[in-house]
Each structure stands twice: as C-alpha cells, then as structure tokens.
SERODREN-502803 format. One record per residue (C-alpha): residue in three letters; x, y, z; residue number from 0. Coordinates in steps of 0.25 Angstrom, whole numbers. Each point is the difference from the previous one (the first is absolute). Layout:
<nodes>
[node ALA,[X,Y,Z],NUM]
...
</nodes>
This chain:
<nodes>
[node UNK,[358,146,-278],0]
[node UNK,[13,-4,-8],1]
[node UNK,[0,-13,-7],2]
[node UNK,[15,-3,2],3]
[node UNK,[-2,2,15],4]
[node UNK,[-11,-11,0],5]
[node UNK,[9,-9,-7],6]
[node UNK,[11,2,10],7]
[node UNK,[-9,-4,12],8]
[node UNK,[0,-15,5],9]
[node UNK,[-12,-9,3],10]
[node UNK,[-7,-1,13],11]
[node UNK,[-7,11,8],12]
[node UNK,[5,10,-10],13]
[node UNK,[-11,-6,-9],14]
[node UNK,[-9,8,10],15]
[node UNK,[5,12,-8],16]
[node UNK,[1,-5,-15],17]
[node UNK,[-8,-12,-2],18]
[node UNK,[-12,7,-6],19]
[node UNK,[-13,-5,-6],20]
[node UNK,[0,0,-15],21]
[node UNK,[-8,13,-1],22]
[node UNK,[10,7,9],23]
[node UNK,[11,-5,-10],24]
[node UNK,[-6,11,-9],25]
[node UNK,[4,10,10],26]
[node UNK,[14,-5,-1],27]
[node UNK,[1,2,-15],28]
[node UNK,[-4,14,-1],29]
[node UNK,[2,13,8],30]
[node UNK,[-8,-2,13],31]
[node UNK,[-6,14,0],32]
[node UNK,[-15,3,2],33]
[node UNK,[-4,-1,-14],34]
[node UNK,[5,-14,-1],35]
[node UNK,[-6,-4,13],36]
[node UNK,[-13,6,-4],37]
[node UNK,[0,-7,-13],38]
[node UNK,[2,-13,8],39]
[node UNK,[-11,3,9],40]
[node UNK,[-10,3,-11],41]
[node UNK,[1,-14,-6],42]
[node UNK,[-10,-11,5],43]
[node UNK,[10,-11,-3],44]
[node UNK,[11,6,8],45]
[node UNK,[-8,2,12],46]
[node UNK,[-5,-14,0],47]
[node UNK,[14,-5,-2],48]
[node UNK,[4,7,13],49]
[node UNK,[-10,-9,7],50]
[node UNK,[3,-13,-8],51]
[node UNK,[15,0,1],52]
[node UNK,[-1,0,15],53]
[node UNK,[-4,-14,-1],54]
[node UNK,[12,-5,-8],55]
[node UNK,[8,-5,12],56]
[node UNK,[-13,-7,5],57]
[node UNK,[-3,-8,-12],58]
[node UNK,[12,-10,1],59]
[node UNK,[1,-14,-3],60]
[node UNK,[0,-11,11],61]
[node UNK,[15,0,0],62]
[node UNK,[2,15,-5],63]
[node UNK,[8,6,12],64]
[node UNK,[7,-13,5],65]
[node UNK,[11,-3,-10],66]
[node UNK,[-9,-8,-8],67]
[node UNK,[-4,-9,12],68]
[node UNK,[-13,-2,8],69]
[node UNK,[2,6,14],70]
[node UNK,[-4,-14,5],71]
[node UNK,[13,-5,-5],72]
[node UNK,[6,8,11],73]
[node UNK,[-8,-7,11],74]
[node UNK,[-3,-14,5],75]
[node UNK,[-12,-1,-10],76]
[node UNK,[8,-3,-12],77]
[node UNK,[13,-4,-7],78]
[node UNK,[6,7,-12],79]
[node UNK,[14,-5,-6],80]
[node UNK,[7,13,-5],81]
[node UNK,[11,10,3],82]
[node UNK,[-9,10,7],83]
[node UNK,[-7,-9,10],84]
[node UNK,[13,-7,3],85]
[node UNK,[7,13,3],86]
[node UNK,[-11,3,9],87]
[node UNK,[-1,-13,8],88]
[node UNK,[16,0,1],89]
[node UNK,[-2,14,7],90]
[node UNK,[8,8,-11],91]
[node UNK,[-10,11,1],92]
[node UNK,[8,13,3],93]
[node UNK,[-2,15,-2],94]
[node UNK,[9,-1,-12],95]
[node UNK,[-6,-13,-5],96]
[node UNK,[-14,3,3],97]
[node UNK,[-6,-10,-9],98]
[node UNK,[-15,4,-3],99]
[node UNK,[0,10,11],100]
[node UNK,[5,11,-10],101]
[node UNK,[-11,-3,-10],102]
[node UNK,[-11,2,11],103]
[node UNK,[7,12,5],104]
[node UNK,[0,7,-14],105]
[node UNK,[-14,-4,-4],106]
[node UNK,[-7,5,12],107]
[node UNK,[8,13,0],108]
[node UNK,[-3,2,-15],109]
[node UNK,[-15,-2,3],110]
[node UNK,[0,10,11],111]
[node UNK,[7,10,-9],112]
[node UNK,[-11,-2,-11],113]
[node UNK,[-11,1,11],114]
[node UNK,[5,13,5],115]
[node UNK,[1,6,-13],116]
[node UNK,[-14,-4,-4],117]
[node UNK,[-5,6,13],118]
[node UNK,[6,13,-4],119]
[node UNK,[-5,0,-15],120]
[node UNK,[-14,-6,1],121]
[node UNK,[-6,12,8],122]
[node UNK,[6,9,-11],123]
[node UNK,[-7,-7,-11],124]
[node UNK,[-6,10,-11],125]
[node UNK,[-7,-10,-7],126]
[node UNK,[-15,3,-4],127]
[node UNK,[-9,-5,11],128]
[node UNK,[-8,-8,-10],129]
[node UNK,[12,-9,-3],130]
[node UNK,[6,-1,15],131]
[node UNK,[-10,4,10],132]
[node UNK,[4,5,14],133]
[node UNK,[-6,-13,6],134]
[node UNK,[10,-8,-9],135]
[node UNK,[12,9,5],136]
[node UNK,[-5,-2,15],137]
[node UNK,[-1,-15,-2],138]
[node UNK,[14,-1,-7],139]
[node UNK,[6,8,11],140]
[node UNK,[-5,-9,10],141]
[node UNK,[5,-12,-8],142]
[node UNK,[14,6,-1],143]
[node UNK,[1,3,15],144]
[node UNK,[-4,-14,2],145]
[node UNK,[11,-6,-9],146]
[node UNK,[10,9,6],147]
[node UNK,[-4,-5,14],148]
[node UNK,[2,-14,-6],149]
[node UNK,[14,2,-5],150]
[node UNK,[4,6,14],151]
[node UNK,[-6,-13,6],152]
[node UNK,[8,-9,-10],153]
[node UNK,[13,8,4],154]
[node UNK,[-2,-2,15],155]
[node UNK,[-4,-14,-1],156]
[node UNK,[14,-3,-6],157]
[node UNK,[9,11,6],158]
[node UNK,[-6,4,13],159]
[node UNK,[-5,14,3],160]
[node UNK,[3,11,-10],161]
[node UNK,[-5,14,-1],162]
[node UNK,[-13,3,-8],163]
[node UNK,[3,8,-12],164]
[node UNK,[-11,9,-5],165]
[node UNK,[7,9,-10],166]
[node UNK,[8,-2,-12],167]
[node UNK,[13,6,4],168]
[node UNK,[7,9,-10],169]
[node UNK,[13,-3,-6],170]
[node UNK,[7,10,8],171]
[node UNK,[-5,-5,13],172]
[node UNK,[11,-2,10],173]
[node UNK,[-7,-5,12],174]
[node UNK,[2,-15,-2],175]
[node UNK,[10,-2,11],176]
[node UNK,[-10,6,10],177]
[node UNK,[-11,-10,-2],178]
[node UNK,[-2,-8,12],179]
[node UNK,[-7,-14,3],180]
[node UNK,[-13,2,7],181]
[node UNK,[-4,-11,10],182]
[node UNK,[-8,-11,-7],183]
[node UNK,[-13,4,8],184]
[node UNK,[2,15,-6],185]
[node UNK,[1,-5,-14],186]
[node UNK,[-11,-10,1],187]
[node UNK,[-9,10,7],188]
[node UNK,[3,10,-12],189]
[node UNK,[-4,-11,-10],190]
[node UNK,[-12,-3,7],191]
[node UNK,[-4,14,0],192]
[node UNK,[1,1,-15],193]
[node UNK,[-9,-12,-1],194]
[node UNK,[-10,7,10],195]
[node UNK,[0,13,-9],196]
[node UNK,[-3,-8,-12],197]
[node UNK,[-11,-7,7],198]
[node UNK,[-6,13,6],199]
[node UNK,[0,6,-14],200]
[node UNK,[-10,-11,-5],201]
[node UNK,[4,3,-15],202]
[node UNK,[4,-15,-3],203]
[node UNK,[-10,-11,-1],204]
[node UNK,[1,-13,8],205]
[node UNK,[2,-7,-14],206]
[node UNK,[3,4,-13],207]
[node UNK,[-12,5,-8],208]
[node UNK,[4,0,-14],209]
[node UNK,[7,-10,-9],210]
[node UNK,[12,10,-1],211]
[node UNK,[2,1,15],212]
[node UNK,[2,-15,3],213]
[node UNK,[15,2,3],214]
[node UNK,[-1,13,8],215]
[node UNK,[0,2,15],216]
[node UNK,[-13,0,7],217]
[node UNK,[-5,4,14],218]
[node UNK,[1,-14,5],219]
[node UNK,[15,1,-3],220]
[node UNK,[1,11,10],221]
[node UNK,[-7,-8,11],222]
[node UNK,[9,-12,-3],223]
[node UNK,[13,7,-1],224]
[node UNK,[-3,7,13],225]
[node UNK,[-3,-13,7],226]
[node UNK,[13,-6,-6],227]
[node UNK,[9,12,5],228]
[node UNK,[-5,0,14],229]
[node UNK,[1,-15,1],230]
[node UNK,[15,1,-4],231]
[node UNK,[1,12,10],232]
[node UNK,[-5,-9,11],233]
[node UNK,[8,-12,-3],234]
[node UNK,[12,-4,8],235]
[node UNK,[11,5,-9],236]
[node UNK,[-6,14,1],237]
[node UNK,[-6,-1,13],238]
[node UNK,[10,-7,10],239]
[node UNK,[-7,5,12],240]
[node UNK,[-13,-6,-5],241]
[node UNK,[-7,13,2],242]
[node UNK,[-15,-5,0],243]
[node UNK,[-5,14,-5],244]
[node UNK,[7,-4,-13],245]
[node UNK,[-7,-13,-1],246]
[node UNK,[-14,7,3],247]
[node UNK,[3,9,-11],248]
[node UNK,[3,-12,-9],249]
[node UNK,[-13,-7,4],250]
[node UNK,[-9,12,-1],251]
[node UNK,[6,3,-14],252]
[node UNK,[-3,-14,-5],253]
[node UNK,[-14,0,6],254]
[node UNK,[-3,13,-6],255]
[node UNK,[5,-5,-14],256]
[node UNK,[-9,-13,1],257]
[node UNK,[-12,9,4],258]
[node UNK,[2,11,-10],259]
[node UNK,[2,-10,-12],260]
[node UNK,[-10,-10,4],261]
[node UNK,[-11,5,-10],262]
[node UNK,[10,-3,-12],263]
[node UNK,[9,-11,4],264]
[node UNK,[-2,-14,5],265]
[node UNK,[8,-13,1],266]
[node UNK,[-1,-9,-12],267]
[node UNK,[-7,-14,3],268]
[node UNK,[11,-11,0],269]
[node UNK,[-6,-5,-13],270]
[node UNK,[4,13,-7],271]
[node UNK,[14,1,8],272]
[node UNK,[8,-2,-13],273]
[node UNK,[-6,12,-6],274]
[node UNK,[8,9,9],275]
[node UNK,[12,-4,-8],276]
[node UNK,[-5,-3,-14],277]
[node UNK,[-10,12,-4],278]
[node UNK,[3,11,-9],279]
[node UNK,[3,14,7],280]
[node UNK,[-12,5,-6],281]
[node UNK,[-9,-9,8],282]
[node UNK,[-5,6,13],283]
[node UNK,[3,-12,9],284]
[node UNK,[-8,1,13],285]
[node UNK,[12,-2,9],286]
[node UNK,[12,7,-8],287]
[node UNK,[1,14,4],288]
[node UNK,[12,3,-9],289]
[node UNK,[9,-7,-10],290]
[node UNK,[11,3,-9],291]
[node UNK,[-4,5,-14],292]
[node UNK,[12,-9,-5],293]
[node UNK,[-4,-13,-6],294]
[node UNK,[10,-11,3],295]
[node UNK,[-7,-11,-8],296]
[node UNK,[13,-1,-8],297]
[node UNK,[8,-3,12],298]
[node UNK,[-10,-9,6],299]
[node UNK,[-6,-8,-12],300]
[node UNK,[10,-1,-10],301]
[node UNK,[15,-4,-2],302]
[node UNK,[5,14,-2],303]
[node UNK,[0,6,14],304]
[node UNK,[11,2,10],305]
[node UNK,[-6,-5,13],306]
[node UNK,[-12,-8,6],307]
[node UNK,[4,-10,-11],308]
[node UNK,[-2,-15,2],309]
[node UNK,[5,-6,-13],310]
[node UNK,[11,10,-4],311]
[node UNK,[3,3,-15],312]
[node UNK,[7,-7,-10],313]
[node UNK,[13,6,6],314]
[node UNK,[3,-1,14],315]
[node UNK,[0,14,3],316]
[node UNK,[-14,1,5],317]
[node UNK,[0,-12,9],318]
[node UNK,[-11,-4,9],319]
[node UNK,[-1,14,7],320]
[node UNK,[-4,1,15],321]
[node UNK,[-6,-13,5],322]
[node UNK,[-8,-3,13],323]
[node UNK,[7,-6,11],324]
[node UNK,[-4,-12,9],325]
[node UNK,[-1,9,12],326]
[node UNK,[-11,9,-7],327]
[node UNK,[-7,-13,-4],328]
[node UNK,[0,-4,14],329]
[node UNK,[-8,12,4],330]
[node UNK,[-12,-4,-7],331]
[node UNK,[-9,-7,10],332]
[node UNK,[-7,-13,0],333]
[node UNK,[-15,1,-2],334]
[node UNK,[-2,-1,15],335]
[node UNK,[8,12,2],336]
[node UNK,[13,-7,5],337]
[node UNK,[13,3,-5],338]
[node UNK,[6,-12,-7],339]
[node UNK,[14,1,7],340]
[node UNK,[2,1,15],341]
[node UNK,[15,3,-1],342]
[node UNK,[12,-2,-8],343]
[node UNK,[9,-11,6],344]
[node UNK,[13,4,-7],345]
[node UNK,[7,13,-3],346]
[node UNK,[-1,-2,-15],347]
[node UNK,[-15,-3,1],348]
[node UNK,[2,-14,-7],349]
[node UNK,[-8,-6,11],350]
[node UNK,[-12,4,7],351]
[node UNK,[-11,-4,11],352]
[node UNK,[-14,0,-6],353]
[node UNK,[-13,4,7],354]
[node UNK,[-11,-10,2],355]
[node UNK,[-2,-10,-11],356]
[node UNK,[7,8,-11],357]
[node UNK,[11,-8,-7],358]
[node UNK,[9,0,-12],359]
[node UNK,[0,-15,-2],360]
[node UNK,[2,-7,-14],361]
[node UNK,[-14,-1,-7],362]
[node UNK,[-6,12,8],363]
[node UNK,[-3,14,-6],364]
[node UNK,[5,10,10],365]
[node UNK,[-7,11,-8],366]
[node UNK,[-14,-5,2],367]
[node UNK,[-8,4,12],368]
[node UNK,[7,13,1],369]
[node UNK,[-5,15,0],370]
[node UNK,[-6,3,-14],371]
[node UNK,[10,12,-2],372]
[node UNK,[11,-10,-2],373]
[node UNK,[-6,-5,-13],374]
[node UNK,[-2,15,-4],375]
[node UNK,[14,5,4],376]
[node UNK,[10,-12,-3],377]
[node UNK,[3,-10,-10],378]
[node UNK,[3,-13,6],379]
[node UNK,[0,-15,-5],380]
[node UNK,[-13,-3,-6],381]
[node UNK,[-5,15,1],382]
[node UNK,[-12,3,-9],383]
[node UNK,[-4,12,-8],384]
[node UNK,[-15,4,-1],385]
[node UNK,[-8,10,-8],386]
[node UNK,[4,12,8],387]
[node UNK,[15,-2,-3],388]
[node UNK,[-3,1,-15],389]
[node UNK,[-5,-14,-3],390]
[node UNK,[-13,-1,-7],391]
[node UNK,[-12,-4,8],392]
[node UNK,[-3,-12,-9],393]
[node UNK,[15,-5,0],394]
[node UNK,[5,-10,9],395]
[node UNK,[9,5,12],396]
[node UNK,[15,2,-4],397]
[node UNK,[8,-9,9],398]
[node UNK,[15,4,3],399]
[node UNK,[10,-10,5],400]
[node UNK,[13,4,7],401]
[node UNK,[6,-14,3],402]
[node UNK,[15,-3,-3],403]
[node UNK,[2,-3,-14],404]
[node UNK,[-13,7,-5],405]
[node UNK,[3,7,-13],406]
[node UNK,[-2,15,0],407]
[node UNK,[-5,1,15],408]
[node UNK,[8,-10,8],409]
[node UNK,[9,1,12],410]
[node UNK,[13,7,-2],411]
[node UNK,[12,-7,8],412]
[node UNK,[9,12,-3],413]
[node UNK,[-3,12,9],414]
[node UNK,[12,9,-4],415]
[node UNK,[6,-1,-14],416]
[node UNK,[-6,10,-10],417]
[node UNK,[7,-8,-11],418]
[node UNK,[-7,-13,2],419]
[node UNK,[-12,-2,-9],420]
[node UNK,[-9,-5,11],421]
[node UNK,[1,13,8],422]
[node UNK,[-12,3,-8],423]
[node UNK,[-8,-9,9],424]
[node UNK,[-4,2,14],425]
[node UNK,[10,-5,10],426]
[node UNK,[-11,1,11],427]
[node UNK,[-10,-8,-7],428]
[node UNK,[-10,11,-1],429]
[node UNK,[-3,12,-9],430]
[node UNK,[-8,13,2],431]
[node UNK,[-14,-1,-4],432]
[node UNK,[-6,14,4],433]
[node UNK,[-1,9,-13],434]
[node UNK,[3,-12,-9],435]
[node UNK,[-10,-6,-9],436]
[node UNK,[-1,-14,-6],437]
[node UNK,[5,5,-13],438]
[node UNK,[14,1,6],439]
[node UNK,[1,-15,1],440]
[node UNK,[-3,-3,-15],441]
[node UNK,[-16,1,1],442]
[node UNK,[-7,5,-12],443]
[node UNK,[-12,5,9],444]
[node UNK,[5,14,0],445]
[node UNK,[7,9,9],446]
[node UNK,[-3,11,10],447]
[node UNK,[6,13,4],448]
[node UNK,[9,2,12],449]
[node UNK,[0,13,8],450]
[node UNK,[8,3,12],451]
[node UNK,[-10,2,12],452]
[node UNK,[3,12,9],453]
[node UNK,[-11,0,9],454]
[node UNK,[-12,-9,3],455]
[node UNK,[-10,-2,10],456]
[node UNK,[6,-13,7],457]
[node UNK,[12,8,4],458]
[node UNK,[-8,10,7],459]
[node UNK,[-7,-11,9],460]
[node UNK,[14,-6,3],461]
[node UNK,[5,14,4],462]
[node UNK,[-12,2,9],463]
[node UNK,[2,-14,6],464]
[node UNK,[15,3,3],465]
[node UNK,[-3,13,6],466]
[node UNK,[-11,-5,9],467]
[node UNK,[8,-12,5],468]
[node UNK,[12,10,4],469]
[node UNK,[-11,8,8],470]
[node UNK,[-4,-13,7],471]
[node UNK,[-14,1,-6],472]
[node UNK,[0,-14,-3],473]
[node UNK,[-15,-1,-4],474]
[node UNK,[2,11,-10],475]
[node UNK,[13,-7,-6],476]
[node UNK,[-8,-13,-1],477]
[node UNK,[-12,7,-7],478]
[node UNK,[10,6,-11],479]
[node UNK,[8,-12,-2],480]
[node UNK,[-12,-9,-1],481]
[node UNK,[-5,8,-12],482]
[node UNK,[12,-5,-8],483]
[node UNK,[0,-14,5],484]
[node UNK,[-15,-2,-2],485]
[node UNK,[1,5,-14],486]
[node UNK,[11,-10,-3],487]
[node UNK,[-9,-11,5],488]
[node UNK,[9,-2,13],489]
[node UNK,[-6,-2,14],490]
[node UNK,[-1,12,9],491]
[node UNK,[12,2,8],492]
[node UNK,[-7,-4,13],493]
[node UNK,[-2,-14,-6],494]
[node UNK,[14,-4,-5],495]
[node UNK,[7,-11,8],496]
[node UNK,[8,6,12],497]
[node UNK,[-7,14,0],498]
[node UNK,[3,9,11],499]
[node UNK,[-6,13,2],500]
[node UNK,[13,7,3],501]
[node UNK,[8,11,-7],502]
[node UNK,[12,-9,-3],503]
[node UNK,[-9,-11,-7],504]
[node UNK,[-8,10,-8],505]
[node UNK,[11,8,-5],506]
[node UNK,[7,-12,-5],507]
[node UNK,[-12,-4,-8],508]
[node UNK,[-2,14,-5],509]
[node UNK,[14,1,-5],510]
[node UNK,[-2,-14,-6],511]
[node UNK,[-13,4,-7],512]
[node UNK,[6,13,-5],513]
[node UNK,[12,-9,-6],514]
[node UNK,[-10,-9,-7],515]
[node UNK,[-10,10,-5],516]
[node UNK,[10,10,-5],517]
[node UNK,[11,-9,-5],518]
[node UNK,[7,5,-13],519]
[node UNK,[-7,14,2],520]
[node UNK,[13,7,5],521]
[node UNK,[-4,0,15],522]
[node UNK,[9,-11,7],523]
[node UNK,[12,8,-3],524]
[node UNK,[-5,12,8],525]
[node UNK,[-7,-8,10],526]
[node UNK,[13,-8,4],527]
[node UNK,[6,14,3],528]
[node UNK,[-11,7,7],529]
[node UNK,[-2,-12,9],530]
[node UNK,[16,-1,2],531]
[node UNK,[-1,-15,-3],532]
[node UNK,[11,-1,-10],533]
[node UNK,[10,-8,9],534]
[node UNK,[-10,-10,3],535]
[node UNK,[-7,-2,-14],536]
[node UNK,[9,3,-11],537]
[node UNK,[9,-12,2],538]
[node UNK,[0,-13,-7],539]
[node UNK,[-10,-3,-10],540]
[node UNK,[-4,-14,-6],541]
[node UNK,[-8,-6,-11],542]
[node UNK,[-7,-13,-3],543]
[node UNK,[6,-10,-10],544]
[node UNK,[-11,-9,-5],545]
[node UNK,[3,-13,-7],546]
[node UNK,[-9,-10,-8],547]
[node UNK,[2,-15,2],548]
[node UNK,[-2,-1,-15],549]
[node UNK,[6,13,-5],550]
[node UNK,[-14,3,-5],551]
[node UNK,[-12,8,4],552]
[node UNK,[-7,-13,4],553]
[node UNK,[10,-5,10],554]
[node UNK,[0,0,15],555]
[node UNK,[6,14,5],556]
[node UNK,[10,1,11],557]
[node UNK,[4,12,7],558]
[node UNK,[13,5,6],559]
[node UNK,[3,13,6],560]
[node UNK,[13,6,-6],561]
[node UNK,[9,11,5],562]
[node UNK,[1,11,-10],563]
[node UNK,[8,11,7],564]
[node UNK,[6,2,13],565]
[node UNK,[10,11,-3],566]
[node UNK,[-10,12,2],567]
[node UNK,[7,10,8],568]
[node UNK,[-8,13,-2],569]
[node UNK,[-6,-1,14],570]
[node UNK,[7,11,8],571]
[node UNK,[-6,13,4],572]
[node UNK,[6,6,-12],573]
[node UNK,[-10,-7,-9],574]
[node UNK,[-12,6,8],575]
[node UNK,[2,12,-9],576]
[node UNK,[7,3,-13],577]
[node UNK,[12,9,-1],578]
[node UNK,[0,13,-8],579]
[node UNK,[9,-1,-12],580]
[node UNK,[13,5,5],581]
[node UNK,[1,12,-9],582]
[node UNK,[-13,5,4],583]
[node UNK,[4,-1,15],584]
[node UNK,[12,8,-3],585]
[node UNK,[-9,11,-6],586]
[node UNK,[-10,-1,11],587]
[node UNK,[8,1,12],588]
[node UNK,[-11,5,9],589]
[node UNK,[-7,-13,-3],590]
[node UNK,[11,-10,0],591]
[node UNK,[-1,-15,-1],592]
[node UNK,[-11,-7,9],593]
[node UNK,[7,-3,14],594]
[node UNK,[3,-15,-3],595]
[node UNK,[8,4,-12],596]
[node UNK,[8,11,6],597]
</nodes>
C-alpha cells in the first residue's frame, strides 16, 4: 500500500479502505510482507489493540457527531442558538451542504473498516496462550462482530438501507459502483442475524465481569441492539404497508431481551433515578446496559464545555447550549396521570387550553404536582438539586431560579443574537438537568461524572409496549408501559383521566412516555422520523418567561408562555433520512442518494 496513494484519497466511504486502527498503522509504515505481519501478530499489545480500536467511534461525546450540538436541538425538545441548528431548521441541508451527516457517515464507515480488519487478524494471533487465551479471542471476536452490527445500524438509522460490508476492501477494489441498496428489511435482518450469532456463541457475559471491561459490549447489548433494529424495521418509515410480521418480530425480540437479561438488570427505584445520569462508568448500574467511556463532566459541570451549558463561559462563544422547550415540559404529566395541556390554542403555542384544575396563574407553581421525572430531567424556576446530583447528603438543597432578571440563570429575552451577552442565558426559561450535577451551578458539594447512555432497560420496555400496541395486543402493551409509569410514581395507564382502551389512545401515551423517559438521550430525533411525524411535531416551539413581582427570589412569580421559533422548515419527507455527502454518492453510483434526495 503506497503512502502517497492514501494521501490522495478523500474522506467518506474511502475511510473503509484506509482509516486503520493504530496497530494497523504499523503495517502502513513497513513493507507488508509475511515477516512483518508475523511480528505484529506475535505482540499481545497489537492483538489487544485490534479489539480496542474498534470502539473508537462508539466512545463519542454527547455532541460528538452532530456538529457540536445535541441531536435534541434538531427536534421539538430543545432550542439551540447557532449556525448549525439554524441552517438545519431553515432547510439548508443538501447533499453538498450535508451539515453533520458527513460526520456520521465517515465515523461509522471508519468503525466498520476497523472491525473488518480485526476480524481478519484476531484469529491469526500468534501470542502465547498464557497471555491471550482462545477464550479471550472468541470473546473479542464476538465483541467486534457486535460493534460492526451497531455501526451498520447507525448508518441505516440516518441514511436508509445500505449494504452490509463484511470485508476490508483492498486499495485496488473496483466494485464500488456495483454496490446496491438492499431493502431495509434485508439489512435489518442481516444485522439481527449478527446479533443472534453473538448470542448463540455465549462467550460474552450479560454484564462486565472485571473492572477493566466496564466499557466493553456485553451479551445484553446484543439483545438490546436486535430489539432496536427490528423496532426500526417495523416502524412506518421502513414499513409503509404495516406488515404485522415485522411488528411481531420486534415484539418477540424485545420480550426475548427482557427475559434473557432479567437475572442481571432491573429498573432503578425512583429514589435512585438520578444515578442513571450521575454515576461513574465503572459502576455497574442495574438499569444501564451500556454507556460511553467518554466522561463529559467537563461539558456538563464546568464553564469550559461546548454544549449542554447553562451559564456559558466568560466569553459568549459557549452560550447556554441546548435548552428544553415548553413543548417538552408539557409532556410531563400531573401526578394523577393527566397531561397539563389539552391543546395549543394559537399557532405559535403562546396560548393553550389546560386540563382539569391545572393552571399557570400568578402565585402558583406549575412545576409542583408533576411527574417526578420533571425534577430529574429539567431545571425550571425553583428547581432543586439533591444528593444524587452531587450535593452532599447533609447540605441543604440547591435551588435554581430562572425568572427574568435573575443573575446568571435568568430568562433571556434575545433568542437569536450570538453577539448579545445574555445569549448565555436560556431563552426558554429552562435548562437541561440530566447528566449535570449541582457543582455546575456553583455548589461546592462536588461534581459527578457524565456518560452518554447507549442502552438501558427502560427503553426495551418501551420498545415492547410500542410493538404490542401495533399488534393490537393492548393488554401486553399496557403491561409493558406500566412498568415505566409505576417506577416513575405515576398511576397505571388505565387510571389516567380519559383512559380509553384503544390502539390510538395507547399509542399516543406510549409515544409521550418515550419522549419523557428518554429525553436528551438521542431518541427523539429518530423517533420523529421512523413514526413520520416531522410535519406535525417539528414546528413552532415556545418557552416560559417567569417574572418576579419584586425582582427577587421571594417575590410572587407570574408565568407567560413565549414563542421562541416559528421558522422551522425541516419537516418535509427529505428530512426523514439524511443525504449521503455528494462526493460519496458520485463514487457509489449503485447506491445513490435516498429516494427523497434524488
């Protein structure tokens, strides 16, 4: 392989050819004859690196592949002032101006290339069995197969069906133009098959067994990934005829996952709910199946990060990051199970019709008497932090105020200008709370770690509820949904006001439950697409301007719903999938762009 040829090739899928793991770089620096390969295969560190480097594209930050933004900023769950999100919502995404699509494309193809190389060289290991055993190699091979399946899933989630690549093509490969798009069902079935093979092998544990494996894939990931892949395969975007056999496969996979991992995983009690987002990656959390090795505490809990920031830095460049919308807050139920808002009365969501006795009158607190997850997920006016968010058990609760005029955390009247100093404050009246400890707000009680969650048990229950509902097995859907509701302290779904045992009613509440439970965990972006609801949900967003009668913490608070953005045009069918970067589409003529981008 000639170095000058490598340097001449551009980014994109050609990273499949040349983006090698660090151990493979050795082969690129010396003649790649058998002696040099043997030398590599005799080194324990080199063999281990083949496995470890396959994880590189998984261990990303919260905003690692999205132009420095959270995916929620591209949905109706959050607002983010900035060029990337403005371009997105102004419908400026194109194959030429692919925004963050190119980052995702490159990262996942790079990961696939590394996995395919590892699957070639791991079995050729010549390392003494006392250092790397056959059992080690078998386990590592299964890990790599599972990672490769995951990378393929990330690609088809974003770009539609793409071929499964199971070999590291050589530099002289000339068949790129002959690669064809499979159907979504074909590629989903192949990914599920890879998961099944790892499950059947039985070499991976359900949980990591030693302190050095806490960031590695386990058998529970294989079950959870299969459940996700088949859920997406059955969803309207990829199943326009509503083929019930696809929903049955999705339901079966979710139930198999729950059954198989039950001995090792369980939902946390609500009293420990915040631990999902504040524990070190080395802690074996009962609900978390896998989270990223990357610790984003610097982003979440200091003034040096780039996103999920509430106060901003001494300069305006960091600003307040991605802040929750009023529309997301409205999804958190009252304690009796009713949704606080019956309907939006105006197109800009500045006026609403309330449910029951809920109101936002002066002197009230619209955030009391609500689903406990609101307190754990979102910072609102008079929100508190307790010990699980980094506050010492003996310290008083830390209270955050977001009313207009409050120094450091108050409401921002300016929603657009990046040059205005107050853009460091939230223009929605809310800040994200998941993954952020009390130390972020100036508390000296100590911070916590912040690790992106990839898979956790609650999602699997919600997958099952959705699939069973689509199959008209309403009792099965209710049982799975109630597992999440009861853990949160909410009434079972049959006791909520207005309950109707119908598919339409249950599906609406399942989707709402998913939005609440998994907010800021990278799910809403994809859920809006696979359900094909962009045109009805990704429209106007609003916030809550709170004012104090005295301008102090002890005044009487008044509440005014305030339009934030009505110019959100990324709602056409084009935005259901991302375009392949234009240069890649030219090389891969057999694949071409997704249909909506042709």
